[in-house]
C-alpha positions as CSV (number, residue, x, y, z in Angstrom):
1,M,0.0,0.1,0.4
2,L,3.0,2.5,0.6
3,T,5.8,0.9,-1.5
4,W,5.1,4.2,-3.6
5,L,6.4,6.3,-0.5
6,F,9.1,4.3,-0.1
7,D,10.1,4.3,-3.7
8,T,9.8,7.9,-4.0
9,F,11.6,9.2,-0.7
10,N,14.8,7.7,0.7
11,N,15.2,7.1,4.3
12,R,16.4,10.7,5.7
13,E,13.2,12.2,3.7
14,L,11.6,10.1,5.3
15,S,12.8,10.4,8.8
16,T,12.0,14.5,8.1
17,I,8.0,13.5,7.1
18,L,8.1,11.2,10.5
19,L,10.0,14.0,12.4
20,V,7.4,17.2,11.5
21,V,4.3,14.9,11.6
22,M,5.1,14.0,15.4
23,F,6.1,17.4,16.2
24,F,2.9,19.0,14.8
25,C,0.8,16.1,16.5
26,Y,2.6,17.1,19.9
27,A,1.9,20.6,19.3
28,I,-2.2,19.9,18.9
29,Y,-2.0,17.9,22.0
30,K,-0.1,19.8,24.5
31,T,-1.7,22.9,23.3
32,E,-4.8,23.9,25.9
33,D,-6.3,26.5,23.3
34,I,-6.6,24.6,19.3
35,E,-8.5,27.4,18.4
36,G,-6.4,29.9,19.1
37,L,-3.6,27.5,17.5
38,I,-5.5,27.0,14.1
39,S,-5.8,30.6,13.9
40,Q,-2.0,31.3,14.6
41,L,-1.0,29.0,12.1
42,F,-4.0,30.6,9.8
43,D,-2.4,33.9,10.3
44,L,1.3,32.7,10.0
45,L,0.0,31.5,6.4
46,L,-1.2,34.6,5.2
47,Q,2.0,36.2,6.1
48,F,3.2,34.7,3.4
49,F,1.3,35.8,0.9
50,Q,2.2,40.1,1.4
51,K,3.1,42.0,-1.8
52,K,7.1,42.2,-0.6
53,F,7.3,38.2,0.2
54,L,5.4,37.0,-2.8
55,V,8.2,39.4,-5.1
56,I,11.0,37.8,-3.5
57,Q,8.9,34.4,-3.6
58,G,8.9,35.2,-7.8
59,Y,12.2,36.2,-7.9
60,F,13.7,33.0,-6.1
61,L,11.1,30.8,-8.7
62,V,12.6,32.5,-11.4
63,Y,16.1,32.6,-10.6
64,I,15.2,28.7,-9.9
65,F,13.6,28.4,-13.2
66,I,16.7,30.1,-15.1
67,E,19.1,27.9,-13.2
68,I,17.3,24.9,-14.5
69,L,17.2,25.9,-18.0
70,I,21.0,26.6,-18.1
71,L,22.0,23.3,-16.1
72,H,19.4,21.9,-18.5
73,N,20.9,23.5,-21.6
74,F,24.3,21.8,-20.4
75,F,23.5,18.4,-19.8
76,Y,23.9,19.2,-16.3
77,W,20.2,18.8,-15.0
78,N,17.6,16.3,-16.2
79,T,13.8,15.4,-15.1
80,T,15.2,12.9,-12.7
81,Y,16.6,15.5,-10.4
82,L,13.2,17.5,-10.3
83,K,12.3,15.9,-6.4
84,D,15.6,16.7,-5.1
85,T,15.1,20.2,-6.8
86,M,12.1,20.7,-5.3
87,I,13.0,19.7,-1.8
88,W,16.2,21.8,-2.1
89,M,14.3,24.6,-3.1
90,F,12.0,24.6,0.5
91,P,15.2,24.8,3.1
92,A,16.7,27.2,0.6
93,Y,13.7,29.3,0.4
94,F,13.4,29.9,4.3
95,L,17.0,30.7,4.9
96,I,16.4,33.6,2.3
97,M,13.2,34.5,4.3
98,N,14.9,34.5,7.7
99,H,17.1,37.4,6.8
100,S,14.6,39.9,7.3
101,A,16.8,42.7,6.2
102,L,16.2,42.0,2.8
103,V,12.5,41.8,3.0
104,E,12.4,45.2,4.7
105,K,14.0,46.8,2.0
106,N,11.2,48.6,-0.3
107,I,13.4,48.2,-2.9
108,F,12.3,44.8,-3.7
109,Y,8.3,45.5,-3.8
110,E,8.6,49.2,-4.8
111,L,8.8,48.4,-8.2
112,Y,5.3,46.4,-8.5
């Protein structure tokens, strides 16, 4: 039943998924105010769709797309690396967003 899961992901990715699921289950179990937790998670999700974040997300996706095109033209990248590229994109994106000074500069979203 879950053979596709084991065929698609390696052990490191499966353990990361398991740890994230366990963390969320623990957070839900320990939270006394479940409505407050859900509203905070919803507010966090809404923060990712602000204009200044969307511009940086767009730049990041365009950069990744151009990088893939260049590497594909030189035969260093093919579609078998798509999963690895997607998994790499999320930690890299959160590291970029962690630098709040980059987000706070008006130069990125004043153009639009």
